[in-house]
VOBA-1610 file (N, C-alpha, C; in pm, whole numbers, padded with zeros to 5 digits, always signed):
BEGIN
Met-02071+02304-07120Met-02153+02291-07163Met-02327+02256-07093Ala-02418+02371-07017Ala-02502+02367-06947Ala-02556+02275-06998Ala-02634+02156-06926Ala-02740+02065-06984Ala-02915+02147-07027Thr-02949+02070-07075Thr-03109+02150-07143Thr-03183+02197-07017Gly-03235+02258-06996Gly-03357+02309-06892Gly-03204+02421-06752Tyr-03173+02355-06710Tyr-02987+02395-06650Tyr-02930+02530-06668Thr-02891+02631-06619Thr-02818+02740-06631Thr-02717+02694-06530Pro-02607+02749-06600Pro-02450+02688-06531Pro-02399+02805-06389Ile-02407+02764-06303Ile-02316+02847-06142Ile-02156+02820-06230Ile-02081+02879-06179Ile-01953+02849-06173Ile-01884+02942-06146Ile-01826+02919-06007Ile-01761+03014-05906Ile-01570+02988-05935Tyr-01520+03095-05899Tyr-01351+03020-05889Tyr-01298+02876-05860Asn-01170+02846-06001Asn-01184+02665-05936Asn-01092+02637-05991Ser-01072+02536-05957Ser-00904+02429-06004Ser-00970+02295-06046Gly-00882+02240-06144Gly-00849+02062-06188Gly-00767+01989-06080Thr-00724+02081-06062Thr-00538+02001-06007Thr-00518+01985-05847Ala-00567+01821-05826Ala-00538+01808-05652Ala-00420+01890-05598Thr-00472+01915-05477Thr-00402+01985-05371Thr-00355+02111-05411Asn-00460+02177-05491Asn-00458+02322-05510Asn-00545+02392-05427Ile-00504+02499-05380Ile-00536+02569-05307Ile-00527+02752-05251Pro-00670+02822-05287Pro-00670+02898-05384Pro-00594+03030-05324Leu-00564+03140-05380Leu-00462+03248-05326Leu-00558+03353-05227Ala-00503+03354-05111Ala-00610+03481-05071Ala-00635+03627-05133Ala-00517+03658-05202Ala-00525+03791-05331Ala-00626+03700-05468Asn-00649+03621-05459Asn-00799+03597-05611Asn-00932+03590-05529Leu-00922+03578-05407Leu-01029+03616-05396Leu-01100+03730-05272Ala-01230+03740-05265Ala-01288+03884-05242Ala-01304+03760-05080Ser-01332+03883-04998Ser-01347+03805-04822Ser-01556+03746-04856Gly-01513+03628-04805Gly-01683+03584-04829Gly-01687+03520-04988Glu-01582+03508-05065Glu-01609+03446-05205Glu-01609+03265-05137Leu-01576+03193-05221Leu-01601+03074-05254Leu-01487+03061-05356Ala-01441+02913-05369Ala-01323+02849-05459Ala-01332+02676-05440Ile-01340+02659-05566Ile-01391+02494-05581Ile-01270+02449-05606Asn-01215+02277-05546Asn-01093+02213-05607Asn-01175+02117-05620Tyr-01201+02080-05717Tyr-01337+01932-05791Tyr-01239+01826-05783Ala-01109+01847-05826Ala-00988+01751-05794Ala-00995+01649-05692Asp-00978+01671-05585Asp-00934+01659-05453Asp-01159+01666-05390Gly-01255+01751-05403Gly-01363+01757-05443Gly-01387+01862-05253Lys-01268+01958-05282Lys-01285+02026-05176Lys-01346+02210-05183Leu-01381+02243-05077Leu-01474+02318-05077Leu-01383+02459-05009Tyr-01338+02564-05052Tyr-01279+02727-04930Tyr-01359+02789-04947Tyr-01346+02903-04876Tyr-01383+03038-04863Tyr-01272+03173-04808Lys-01287+03240-04834Lys-01218+03398-04754Lys-01271+03445-04655Asn-01213+03450-04524Asn-01267+03509-04388Asn-01257+03617-04344Ser-01337+03682-04258Ser-01341+03814-04305Ser-01174+03871-04211Gly-01077+03812-04211Gly-00959+03814-04159Gly-00821+03819-04295Gly-00880+03740-04370Gly-00833+03771-04499Gly-00735+03654-04529Thr-00802+03509-04481Thr-00781+03382-04471Thr-00850+03325-04541Val-00765+03188-04579Val-00879+03080-04694Val-00886+02972-04638Thr-01009+02944-04612Thr-01027+02801-04491Thr-01101+02721-04536Leu-01118+02579-04536Leu-01150+02488-04591Leu-01281+02437-04486Leu-01343+02486-04595Leu-01543+02506-04537Leu-01620+02351-04535Ala-01536+02259-04624Ala-01634+02150-04639Ala-01524+02085-04724Ser-01533+01932-04688Ser-01449+01858-04815Ser-01544+01679-04833Ala-01518+01653-04922Ala-01595+01559-04985Ala-01540+01431-04859Ala-01429+01420-04811Ala-01373+01277-04779Ala-01449+01309-04620Thr-01483+01392-04601Thr-01604+01339-04497Thr-01709+01397-04446Val-01758+01354-04332Val-01949+01428-04310Val-01927+01537-04227Ala-01852+01584-04175Ala-01860+01719-04065Ala-01753+01793-04183Pro-01727+01969-04102Pro-01667+02055-04186Pro-01560+02015-04102Val-01408+02054-04150Val-01271+02039-04073Val-01272+02163-04032Thr-01171+02189-03909Thr-01189+02291-03853Thr-01061+02329-03858Thr-00936+02396-03804Thr-00851+02425-03838Thr-00824+02532-03727Phe-00736+02433-03639Phe-00660+02557-03514Phe-00562+02633-03532Ser-00473+02718-03439Ser-00370+02703-03473Ser-00334+02686-03334Ala-00183+02694-03374Ala-00093+02675-03230Ala-00134+02766-03071Gly-00160+02670-03029Gly-00205+02804-02879Gly-00352+02869-02812Thr-00443+02789-02922Thr-00579+02826-02896Thr-00652+02772-02767Thr-00732+02815-02706Thr-00798+02808-02580Thr-00928+02777-02582Gly-00937+02755-02489Gly-01115+02706-02431Gly-01151+02698-02535Leu-01166+02567-02660Leu-01248+02502-02719Leu-01346+02395-02634Thr-01481+02403-02722Thr-01586+02347-02628Thr-01593+02168-02757Pro-01614+02112-02756Pro-01629+01975-02814Pro-01759+02004-02888Ser-01755+01932-02997Ser-01874+01965-03062Ser-01948+01831-03073Thr-02075+01830-03117Thr-02121+01671-03066Thr-02139+01650-03197Ala-02036+01649-03334Ala-02090+01568-03463Ala-02023+01441-03359Thr-01990+01302-03460Thr-01931+01255-03456Thr-01836+01125-03496Ser-01841+01213-03605Ser-01663+01217-03704Ser-01615+01350-03794Gly-01564+01319-03819Gly-01527+01428-03874Gly-01333+01468-03843Ala-01245+01573-03864Ala-01145+01552-03805Ala-01098+01713-03818Ile-01013+01734-03685Ile-00931+01819-03604Ile-00806+01868-03679Thr-00747+01960-03796Thr-00640+01929-03761Thr-00574+02065-03665Leu-00428+02015-03645Leu-00342+02136-03563Leu-00259+02170-03638Ala-00210+02264-03626Ala-00106+02361-03681Ala-00018+02398-03565Gly-00018+02276-03470Gly+00085+02324-03308Gly+00065+02118-03289Thr+00100+02204-03152Thr+00076+02031-03093Thr-00024+02009-02982Leu-00103+01917-02978Leu-00228+01869-02925Leu-00197+01848-02751Val-00172+01917-02591Val-00104+01887-02499Val-00238+01806-02477Val-00208+01748-02340Val-00330+01643-02286Val-00300+01626-02132Gly-00365+01569-02044Gly-00370+01485-01956Gly-00288+01590-01875Asn-00188+01534-01802Asn-00082+01582-01693Asn+00013+01621-01747Gly+00006+01653-01891Gly+00142+01710-01907Gly+00213+01624-02077Gly+00144+01568-02068Gly+00142+01469-02208Gly+00143+01476-02322Thr+00212+01480-02422Thr+00190+01561-02557Thr+00232+01464-02635Gly+00113+01530-02777Gly+00155+01455-02859Gly+00108+01310-02966Leu-00065+01276-02973Leu-00174+01164-02983Leu-00046+01096-03121Thr-00008+00966-03089Thr+00077+00907-03170Thr-00040+00826-03299Ser-00126+00841-03269Ser-00258+00721-03320Ser-00418+00690-03225Leu-00480+00701-03300Leu-00668+00700-03287Leu-00728+00568-03273Thr-00806+00512-03217Thr-00872+00436-03219Thr-01006+00462-03203Ala-01113+00351-03188Ala-01280+00442-03212Ala-01249+00376-03047Asn-01332+00526-02929Asn-01354+00470-02814Asn-01231+00466-02706Tyr-01150+00456-02781Tyr-01006+00499-02729Tyr-00987+00639-02611Ile-00943+00568-02513Ile-00913+00685-02443Ile-00809+00753-02376Pro-00784+00820-02452Pro-00628+00903-02429Pro-00548+00930-02292Tyr-00473+00867-02226Tyr-00430+00971-02101Tyr-00255+01006-02106Gly-00270+01096-02037Gly-00098+01195-02011Gly-00042+01151-01882Asn+00083+01050-01899Asn+00142+01010-01791Asn+00307+01146-01784Gly+00327+01215-01818Gly+00394+01353-01796Gly+00479+01305-01906Ser+00529+01261-02007Ser+00601+01261-02157Ser+00540+01209-02284Ser+00443+01172-02243Ser+00315+01056-02344Ser+00193+01110-02355Ala+00111+01135-02455Ala+00010+01139-02425Ala-00128+01032-02382Phe-00022+00905-02485Phe-00136+00798-02448Phe+00016+00668-02511Gln-00041+00519-02499Gln+00059+00457-02485Gln-00082+00358-02613Ser+00000+00348-02724Ser-00128+00212-02809Ser-00141+00080-02812Ser-00064+00058-02712Ser-00102-00094-02638Ser-00198-00113-02561Ala-00237+00008-02494Ala-00260+00019-02325Ala-00470-00053-02371Asn-00496-00029-02492Asn-00642-00033-02520Asn-00708+00003-02390His-00724+00109-02342His-00838+00162-02284His-00975+00174-02345Thr-01048+00147-02337Thr-01225+00168-02458Thr-01319+00211-02350Phe-01381+00266-02382Phe-01473+00328-02312Phe-01634+00310-02384Asp-01719+00224-02357Asp-01867+00205-02454Asp-01947+00283-02429Gly-01960+00367-02346Gly-02058+00472-02289Gly-02078+00435-02188Thr-02052+00277-02104Thr-02111+00242-01993Thr-01969+00235-01889Asn-01872+00165-01961Asn-01804+00092-01881Asn-01706+00156-01886Leu-01528+00185-01839Leu-01459+00217-01864Leu-01346+00129-01846Thr-01293+00046-01950Thr-01213-00113-01947Thr-01061-00058-01972Leu-00979-00104-01865Leu-00842-00087-01885Leu-00753-00226-01879Gly-00697-00187-01952Gly-00595-00287-02045Gly-00524-00317-01958Asn-00381-00393-01988Asn-00309-00460-01928Asn-00126-00402-01921Ala-00149-00295-02005Ala-00061-00192-02033Ala+00023-00097-01880Gly-00055-00097-01799Gly-00067-00050-01667Gly-00085+00129-01699Ile-00130+00137-01579Ile-00165+00278-01554Ile-00034+00342-01493Ser+00022+00460-01581Ser+00124+00563-01462Ser+00071+00683-01472Ala-00066+00723-01492Ala-00168+00847-01444Ala-00217+00843-01360Arg-00278+00973-01320Arg-00259+01031-01215Arg-00440+01013-01231Phe-00526+00916-01257Phe-00690+00925-01310Phe-00790+01015-01182Gln-00819+01076-01247Gln-00905+01245-01144Gln-01028+01232-01194Gly-01196+01274-01142Gly-01265+01243-01141Gly-01378+01107-01151Asp-01495+01082-01151Asp-01578+00960-01057Asp-01594+00824-01232Phe-01506+00721-01143Phe-01532+00620-01214Phe-01597+00540-01174Ser-01683+00572-01139Ser-01829+00463-01039Ser-01863+00374-01141Asn-01852+00361-01316Asn-01862+00232-01362Asn-01721+00161-01432Ala-01615+00196-01334Ala-01489+00152-01480Ala-01472-00018-01331Thr-01484-00110-01488Thr-01382-00240-01463Thr-01276-00246-01511Val-01241-00350-01469Val-01095-00373-01496Val-01107-00523-01591Ala-01023-00555-01681Ala-00963-00629-01772Ala-00883-00735-01700Ser-00760-00701-01639Ser-00671-00779-01607Ser-00706-00666-01458Arg-00650-00767-01364Arg-00578-00757-01215Arg-00438-00638-01262Thr-00404-00715-01348Thr-00245-00607-01355Thr-00215-00490-01409Ala-00396-00514-01438Ala-00404-00318-01497Ala-00340-00208-01423Phe-00305-00231-01268Phe-00246-00114-01168Phe-00219-00203-01126Ile-00089-00250-01150Ile+00031-00336-01129Ile+00126-00357-01166Thr+00115-00420-01334Thr+00233-00417-01402Thr+00284-00315-01403Gly+00267-00279-01448Gly+00401-00124-01447Gly+00466-00144-01343Thr+00543-00192-01313Thr+00600-00188-01173Thr+00768-00111-01152Thr+00777-00035-01208Thr+00842+00100-01212Thr+00787+00243-01207Asn+00681+00223-01194Asn+00559+00279-01165Asn+00479+00243-01053Gly+00551+00204-00960Gly+00476+00139-00819Gly+00528+00269-00697Ser+00667+00335-00719Ser+00694+00389-00644Ser+00632+00549-00653Thr+00494+00562-00754Thr+00512+00741-00798Thr+00316+00673-00737Gly+00261+00589-00647Gly+00154+00619-00597Gly+00061+00515-00520Ile-00032+00494-00512Ile-00156+00407-00458Ile-00189+00341-00543Tyr-00191+00198-00536Tyr-00260+00071-00661Tyr-00330+00052-00569Ala-00448+00010-00686Ala-00610-00026-00604Ala-00587-00164-00697Leu-00716-00296-00674Leu-00700-00389-00683Leu-00823-00407-00648Pro-00933-00426-00828Pro-01058-00385-00753Pro-01104-00537-00722Asn-01274-00539-00650Asn-01284-00627-00583Asn-01371-00747-00632Gly-01374-00894-00652Gly-01453-00970-00727Gly-01308-00958-00879Thr-01250-00917-00866Thr-01195-00919-01081Thr-01097-00990-01036Ser-00992-00996-00911Ser-00900-01063-00888Ser-00893-01072-00770Thr-00814-01114-00621Thr-00789-01133-00497Thr-00650-01079-00512Ala-00606-01042-00356Ala-00455-00987-00277Ala-00400-01064-00255Ala-00471-01251-00260Ala-00364-01362-00271Ala-00300-01392-00387Ser-00386-01355-00493Ser-00380-01437-00653Ser-00226-01315-00655Trp-00320-01122-00618Trp-00122-01057-00685Trp-00027-01061-00657Gln-00051-01179-00537Gln+00034-01202-00415Gln+00142-01349-00492Ala+00084-01406-00566Ala+00086-01504-00600Ala+00166-01545-00709Thr+00141-01440-00811Thr+00202-01426-00984Thr+00253-01300-00999Asn+00261-01216-00866Asn+00366-01079-00953Asn+00463-01088-00832Asn+00428-01116-00701Asn+00540-01013-00605Asn+00662-01126-00667Ala+00701-01225-00712Ala+00850-01253-00769Ala+00944-01217-00811Thr+00843-01135-00897Thr+01013-01057-00948Thr+00947-00881-00967Pro+00867-00825-00888Pro+00888-00699-00868Pro+00967-00561-00867Thr+00970-00430-00930Thr+01153-00398-00875Thr+01013-00203-00877Asn+01060-00181-00748Asn+00993-00074-00755Asn+00900-00007-00673Cys+00813-00075-00650Cys+00673-00105-00606Cys+00721-00099-00396Ser+00708+00110-00467Ser+00772+00110-00280Ser+00651+00194-00184Lys+00548+00143-00300Lys+00414+00248-00202Lys+00290+00090-00137Ile+00270+00128-00043Ile+00150+00076-00056Ile+00024-00030-00144Leu-00068-00148-00158Leu-00123-00169-00219Leu-00298-00132-00189Ile-00354-00133-00186Ile-00516-00120-00124Ile-00640-00253-00187Ala-00612-00357-00163Ala-00678-00446-00184Ala-00781-00506-00119Thr-00865-00585-00201Thr-00983-00688-00122Thr-00926-00824-00122Asn-01007-00897-00110Asn-00998-01052-00071Asn-01073-01145-00144Gly-01248-01063-00280Gly-01286-01089-00262Gly-01421-01111-00174Ser-01389-01050-00034Ser-01502-01051+00044Ser-01539-00940+00099Thr-01519-00939+00207Thr-01584-00781+00298Thr-01438-00676+00346Asp-01337-00755+00399Asp-01210-00674+00448Asp-01151-00616+00266Val-01027-00518+00393Val-00961-00420+00316Val-00820-00468+00339Gln-00734-00475+00275Gln-00618-00513+00358Gln-00550-00429+00265Leu-00402-00357+00352Leu-00262-00296+00339Leu-00158-00418+00328Val-00131-00408+00191Val-00005-00491+00191Val+00073-00381+00158Ser+00181-00481+00185Ser+00332-00421+00175Ser+00419-00386+00053Gly+00483-00276-00015Gly+00552-00265-00114Gly+00683-00388-00067Val+00735-00355-00228Val+00865-00414-00256Val+01007-00323-00319Asn+01042-00344-00222Asn+01176-00279-00371Asn+01291-00367-00418Gly+01339-00289-00503Gly+01389-00303-00673Gly+01523-00449-00652Ser+01514-00480-00526Ser+01550-00654-00507Ser+01451-00777-00480Gly+01317-00696-00472Gly+01245-00791-00493Gly+01262-00845-00306Thr+01261-00781-00181Thr+01303-00751-00050Thr+01164-00643+00003Tyr+01078-00736+00059Tyr+00971-00636+00104Tyr+01008-00553+00180Leu+00905-00443+00233Leu+00935-00320+00298Leu+00843-00309+00419Pro+00870-00222+00517Pro+00787-00242+00637Pro+00638-00131+00581Leu+00577-00145+00678Leu+00434-00028+00621Leu+00464+00061+00734Thr+00497+00163+00681Thr+00495+00341+00774Thr+00413+00412+00760Phe+00371+00465+00893Phe+00252+00574+00879Phe+00289+00738+00940Tyr+00321+00764+00884Tyr+00336+00887+00855Tyr+00213+01035+00865Asn+00239+01112+00968Asn+00161+01211+01017Asn+00220+01321+01045Asn+00169+01482+01008Asn+00254+01586+01045Asn+00395+01591+01030Gly+00441+01533+00914Gly+00553+01518+00798Gly+00678+01480+00890Ser+00585+01337+01002Ser+00731+01249+00975Ser+00646+01122+01056Glu+00706+01014+01045Glu+00690+00858+01090Glu+00636+00857+01231Lys+00537+00802+01209Lys+00457+00825+01386Lys+00434+00617+01423Met+00450+00513+01335Met+00421+00408+01333Met+00499+00309+01237Arg+00539+00239+01264Arg+00591+00095+01203Arg+00559-00019+01211Leu+00534-00087+01107Leu+00506-00246+01149Leu+00601-00252+01011Asp+00738-00400+01077Asp+00805-00409+01002Asp+00721-00599+00955Thr+00860-00630+00863Thr+00821-00730+00799Thr+00790-00846+00903Thr+00813-00881+00981Thr+00809-00987+01077Thr+00756-00984+01227Gly+00631-00885+01211Gly+00543-00828+01230Gly+00545-00785+01391Gln+00675-00683+01373Gln+00700-00593+01547Gln+00635-00448+01486Leu+00570-00397+01638Leu+00506-00298+01517Leu+00553-00141+01667Tyr+00623-00087+01592Tyr+00703+00031+01649Tyr+00591+00143+01637Ile+00559+00192+01798Ile+00574+00349+01794Ile+00646+00459+01843Asn+00640+00506+01736Asn+00735+00665+01750Asn+00871+00642+01745Gly+00958+00478+01658Gly+01058+00424+01693Gly+01020+00325+01594Thr+01145+00300+01535Thr+01219+00226+01424Thr+01194+00058+01461Ser+01265+00051+01583Ser+01378-00052+01660Ser+01277-00109+01786Gly+01315-00245+01746Gly+01234-00250+01949Gly+01256-00413+01948Thr+01274-00526+02075Thr+01278-00640+02116Thr+01169-00655+02111Ser+01058-00626+02109Ser+00915-00680+02100Ser+00828-00682+02004Leu+00738-00790+02040Leu+00630-00730+01919Leu+00569-00585+01910Leu+00558-00534+02015Leu+00507-00421+02080Leu+00612-00352+02095Thr+00666-00216+02081Thr+00726-00112+02125Thr+00723+00011+02103Ile+00653+00136+02198Ile+00626+00175+02249Ile+00822+00311+02301Ala+00808+00384+02192Ala+00905+00530+02197Ala+00908+00541+02382Ser+00969+00553+02458Ser+00994+00683+02547Ser+00969+00818+02519Ser+00852+00893+02656Ser+00878+01030+02601Ser+00879+01108+02707Thr+00913+01258+02672Thr+00916+01318+02848Thr+00784+01393+02801Thr+00694+01370+02737Thr+00569+01450+02771Thr+00494+01368+02821Tyr+00449+01229+02805Tyr+00321+01114+02815Tyr+00387+01025+02835Pro+00298+00937+02881Pro+00349+00803+02963Pro+00311+00758+02850Ala+00397+00609+02819Ala+00463+00538+02704Ala+00312+00424+02690Leu+00219+00423+02820Leu+00120+00377+02770Leu-00010+00410+02896Lys-00112+00444+02842Lys-00226+00376+02929Lys-00333+00384+02886Val-00383+00275+02989Val-00514+00186+02953Val-00570+00210+03119Pro-00724+00172+03052Pro-00808+00236+03199Pro-00793+00031+03294Asn-00797-00034+03249Asn-00743-00149+03288Asn-00735-00300+03222Ile-00651-00374+03245Ile-00596-00480+03119Ile-00597-00601+03205Val-00605-00694+03142Val-00622-00821+03176Val-00507-00918+03137Glu-00450-01004+03207Glu-00347-01069+03159Glu-00363-01216+03219Thr-00322-01289+03079Thr-00341-01448+03064Thr-00247-01524+03152Ala-00320-01579+03238Ala-00215-01740+03391Ala-00241-01772+03315Asn-00168-01886+03284Asn-00101-01981+03271Asn-00128-02102+03358Thr-00227-02161+03316Thr-00277-02294+03500Thr-00176-02408+03425Val-00146-02482+03534Val-00100-02617+03451Val-00132-02734+03574Gly-00171-02798+03527Gly-00216-02902+03612Gly-00131-02986+03672Ala+00022-02962+03743Ala+00073-03036+03794Ala+00185-02970+03904Ala+00229-03032+03887Ala+00390-02967+04064Ala+00456-02904+03946Pro+00521-02830+04023Pro+00678-02835+03924Pro+00763-02979+03988Ser+00822-02980+03881Ser+00942-03074+03867Ser+01062-03017+03990Ala+01175-03045+03960Ala+01319-03108+04041Ala+01366-02910+03968Thr+01413-02928+03836Thr+01391-02844+03746Thr+01342-02795+03673Gln+01198-02641+03746Gln+01106-02643+03646Gln+01143-02497+03528Thr+01114-02548+03446Thr+01170-02440+03299Thr+01031-02375+03265Phe+01046-02226+03336Phe+00914-02125+03316Phe+00915-02086+03191Tyr+00865-02078+03141Tyr+00881-01990+02948Tyr+00780-01884+02911Leu+00822-01804+02909Leu+00728-01633+02900Leu+00626-01656+02828Ala+00752-01719+02732Ala+00609-01738+02610Ala+00447-01804+02589Ser+00449-01878+02756Ser+00392-01918+02769Ser+00262-01854+02863Gly+00345-01700+02928Gly+00218-01666+02993Gly+00359-01600+03158Ala+00276-01481+03147Ala+00387-01435+03279Ala+00369-01438+03393Val+00283-01583+03472Val+00132-01588+03565Val+00150-01703+03540Gln+00225-01825+03571Gln+00182-01929+03551Gln+00157-02031+03722Tyr-00011-02056+03757Tyr-00053-02189+03842Tyr+00031-02297+03810Tyr+00057-02331+03895Tyr+00105-02502+03960Tyr-00057-02556+04074Thr-00110-02636+03969Thr-00206-02652+04059Thr-00226-02784+04163Ser-00108-02876+04133Ser-00122-03008+04213Ser+00033-02949+04315Asn-00060-03076+04404Asn+00102-03000+04554Asn+00243-03003+04534Ala+00255-02937+04556Ala+00451-02999+04516Ala+00498-03065+04629Ala+00622-03181+04538Ala+00665-03335+04608Ala+00786-03269+04631Asn+00839-03222+04652Asn+01023-03118+04620Asn+01018-03025+04597Asn+01163-02936+04701Asn+01213-02878+04641Asn+01178-02834+04492Trp+01245-02715+04474Trp+01288-02711+04311Trp+01367-02574+04258Thr+01403-02587+04170Thr+01482-02517+04095Thr+01386-02451+03952Val+01365-02322+03982Val+01276-02230+03836Val+01449-02175+03746Asn+01368-02289+03616Asn+01464-02167+03485Asn+01409-02123+03428Phe+01425-01953+03397Phe+01351-01852+03289Phe+01443-01928+03164Ala+01348-01893+03112Ala+01365-01865+02912Ala+01278-01822+02847Met+01294-01768+02695Met+01182-01694+02638Met+01050-01834+02625Ser+01146-01914+02525Ser+01079-02030+02495Ser+01142-02153+02484Ser+01118-02263+02441Ser+01178-02339+02390Ser+01318-02261+02313Ser+01279-02263+02216Ser+01346-02238+02098Ser+01427-02022+02095Thr+01405-01987+02195Thr+01412-01848+02234Thr+01519-01795+02342Ser+01628-01782+02376Ser+01656-01730+02542Ser+01585-01625+02557Met+01628-01586+02724Met+01617-01466+02786Met+01680-01380+02698Asn+01818-01385+02671Asn+01929-01280+02654Asn+01868-01282+02498Thr+01826-01361+02437Thr+01773-01313+02338Thr+01667-01240+02261Ala+01601-01226+02373Ala+01480-01217+02350Ala+01396-01044+02457Met+01612-01001+02542Met+01632-00962+02628Met+01687-00823+02542Ala+01634-00675+02564Ala+01758-00550+02549Ala+01850-00588+02663Ile+01959-00487+02657Ile+02006-00459+02794Ile+01984-00331+02849Gly+01886-00314+02957Gly+01806-00257+03031Gly+01659-00266+03026Asp+01636-00417+02982Asp+01526-00464+02970Asp+01493-00507+03105Ser+01371-00533+03140Ser+01311-00587+03251Ser+01184-00681+03264Val+01180-00788+03334Val+01036-00856+03292Val+01002-00877+03410Ser+00826-00840+03482Ser+00822-00985+03596Ser+00748-01077+03570Val+00785-01165+03654Val+00677-01307+03651Val+00648-01343+03761Thr+00545-01452+03794Thr+00500-01480+03907Thr+00452-01685+03894Met+00534-01718+03981Met+00442-01831+03993Met+00399-01878+04120Leu+00285-01966+04072Leu+00227-01989+04210Leu+00203-02103+04243Thr+00227-02185+04321Thr+00275-02337+04364Thr+00171-02348+04464Thr+00109-02448+04424Thr+00001-02577+04588Thr+00057-02619+04662Gln+00080-02617+04775Gln+00101-02710+04908Gln+00053-02751+04947Gly+00069-02927+04985Gly+00011-03055+05063Gly+00003-02961+05226Ser-00013-03089+05300Ser+00059-03124+05377Ser+00181-03126+05422Thr+00271-03164+05340Thr+00390-03132+05369Thr+00437-03033+05270Ala+00529-02886+05275Ala+00548-02801+05213Ala+00673-02740+05160Tyr+00753-02724+04998Tyr+00828-02705+04987Tyr+00861-02598+04935Tyr+00950-02580+04864Tyr+00997-02393+04823Tyr+01064-02404+04699Asn+01106-02261+04700Asn+01174-02261+04560Asn+01295-02220+04589Ser+01418-02318+04544Ser+01505-02354+04631Ser+01655-02298+04498Ala+01633-02298+04412Ala+01711-02183+04311Ala+01684-02136+04242Val+01759-02067+04120Val+01678-02009+04028Val+01802-02013+03901Gln+01761-01985+03811Gln+01816-02025+03642Gln+01808-01931+03573Ile+01921-01927+03469Ile+01810-01790+03353Ile+01908-01889+03271Asp+01817-01922+03133Asp+01848-01951+02979Asp+01997-02112+03052Gly+01907-02165+03159Gly+02010-02251+03231Gly+02135-02255+03283Thr+02190-02080+03323Thr+02276-02053+03447Thr+02178-02024+03531Ser+02287-01994+03632Ser+02229-02008+03798Ser+02249-01852+03817Val+02222-01798+03839Val+02185-01678+03928Val+02099-01711+04079Thr+02184-01585+04164Thr+02159-01591+04276Thr+02065-01460+04337Pro+01970-01474+04349Pro+01855-01356+04317Pro+01849-01271+04495Lys+01845-01177+04473Lys+01826-01075+04613Lys+01656-01073+04690Trp+01689-01165+04806Trp+01529-01210+04777Trp+01472-01079+04863Gln+01332-01040+04870Gln+01305-00964+04949Gln+01279-00962+05141Gly+01360-00917+05245Gly+01331-00917+05356Gly+01535-00976+05393Gly+01597-00984+05274Gly+01746-00982+05308Gly+01767-01159+05271Ser+01720-01239+05277Ser+01765-01393+05289Ser+01675-01471+05224Ala+01633-01625+05156Ala+01610-01667+05083Ala+01511-01736+05172Pro+01439-01818+05107Pro+01287-01877+05196Pro+01356-02033+05247Thr+01352-02048+05308Thr+01342-02163+05364Thr+01252-02329+05390Ser+01125-02287+05354Ser+00999-02377+05342Ser+00866-02310+05311Gly+00823-02379+05286Gly+00663-02303+05221Gly+00544-02272+05321Asn+00425-02243+05189Asn+00350-02304+05338Asn+00210-02413+05302Ala+00219-02453+05438Ala+00157-02561+05381Ala-00017-02571+05382Ser-00089-02638+05314Ser-00179-02636+05219Ser-00238-02550+05279Gly-00121-02462+05163Gly-00221-02354+05061Gly-00166-02293+04976Ile-00108-02182+04916Ile-00061-02137+04807Ile+00073-02055+04844Asp+00139-02036+04745Asp+00336-02011+04749Asp+00299-01940+04699Ser+00335-01769+04644Ser+00355-01719+04495Ser+00473-01658+04527Tyr+00560-01656+04436Tyr+00660-01626+04389Tyr+00725-01523+04328Thr+00717-01367+04291Thr+00743-01284+04217Thr+00905-01293+04157Tyr+00936-01232+04044Tyr+01045-01214+04056Tyr+01074-01104+03889Val+01189-00986+03890Val+01142-00888+03843Val+01354-00902+03769Ile+01290-00936+03609Ile+01433-00962+03628Ile+01476-00898+03546Val+01564-00807+03571Val+01695-00672+03503Val+01752-00693+03424Lys+01820-00758+03248Lys+01946-00745+03243Lys+02024-00621+03280Thr+02136-00633+03306Thr+02232-00533+03286Thr+02371-00568+03167Ala+02348-00652+03128Ala+02478-00664+03001Ala+02464-00803+02929Ser+02513-00868+02899Ser+02458-00982+02761Ser+02505-01108+02885Ala+02370-01195+02892Ala+02318-01297+03001Ala+02376-01253+03132Thr+02397-01116+03161Thr+02371-01096+03311Thr+02305-01051+03348Tyr+02239-01073+03419Tyr+02124-01003+03530Tyr+02091-01029+03632Thr+02010-00896+03715Thr+02011-00902+03874Thr+01854-00948+03817Val+01858-01023+04002Val+01673-01095+04005Val+01636-01037+04140Leu+01527-00971+04164Leu+01434-00930+04267Leu+01373-01027+04326Ala+01376-01147+04427Ala+01266-01190+04401Ala+01212-01173+04545Ser+01053-01224+04595Ser+01002-01290+04664Ser+00883-01364+04714Gln+00790-01403+04821Gln+00753-01498+04838Gln+00730-01455+04937Thr+00546-01488+04932Thr+00462-01448+04964Thr+00369-01565+05005Lys+00298-01592+05133Lys+00204-01719+05148Lys+00070-01684+05164Phe-00020-01800+05151Phe-00115-01753+05110Phe-00217-01879+05218Ala-00294-01860+05274Ala-00329-01987+05386Ala-00475-01984+05301
//
């Protein structure tokens, strides 16, 4: 019964919760209400009964059929969307499993998002959580901040799918290496990082066994340069016996420079009776004190590395020994390589028998490795007064 002074308007209705009016019972545009669960329905021009409003929401609830495209986001800050199919997001991910306030879903090819990732956006900053990111983010995240340095590198099994970035200031390359390089797997791409200062670092990846990998540089579909884990650099090749190896070419010279400066190792002494010549100290060595005796020169790469180890078969090296002479001139009387005597082939056909008094003698040796621990040595003496 209507209250005094009011005229009741009664529309098609039901007091049974969850009841939905049948299309056959409504005319197009007619309203129907379920007052048990507070829902208002109407019949649209297509003959479908559609939910118009609900007491549980402050915005209309819209139902989309599977395959609906071209949807424009609403400006409403609350409400609900009911899908009669599957929501496809990101780069192929499917199926939102849960949603929290300010949550940023992303796709990784099989799942729309991970509920433990906690990536949030507060209107200014995008915060990336600890769960790791396997999606390829697109767009401008100029205000992005990272809650933890592991945001980009914890997902080690995803390391082979992209290039990973470490943000400046929030973490350094050194701390990443110290805390994460012990047990990573399949991080086969490079890490682009800063050390919290101004430089940018390229850090090599690690394979599934925890072994560091070389940095390789590709162009036009093939490898053009490689930096291995020992610090050796190869150009147009993948192996060599020097810190810099440039592969031979039938088209271009291996190396072309407008000028080159070679370091000369100045030794403030005279050659000893057996003078060891370490090439690691310089291919040109200048002894500034007057020679006091004839000497044997013994060539080695360093105190820990022999010429046989440093040189491959077919390698050659040129060295120069400058000796200062007093009034009595002495000379190089014998040659050794790695402590073993060799007989040089001297320019002019014979070995020197004297030096240049009160001058400087220049000895030049071209050493060619022809087999293991086997060498051909071409030697010359030039007298400078």
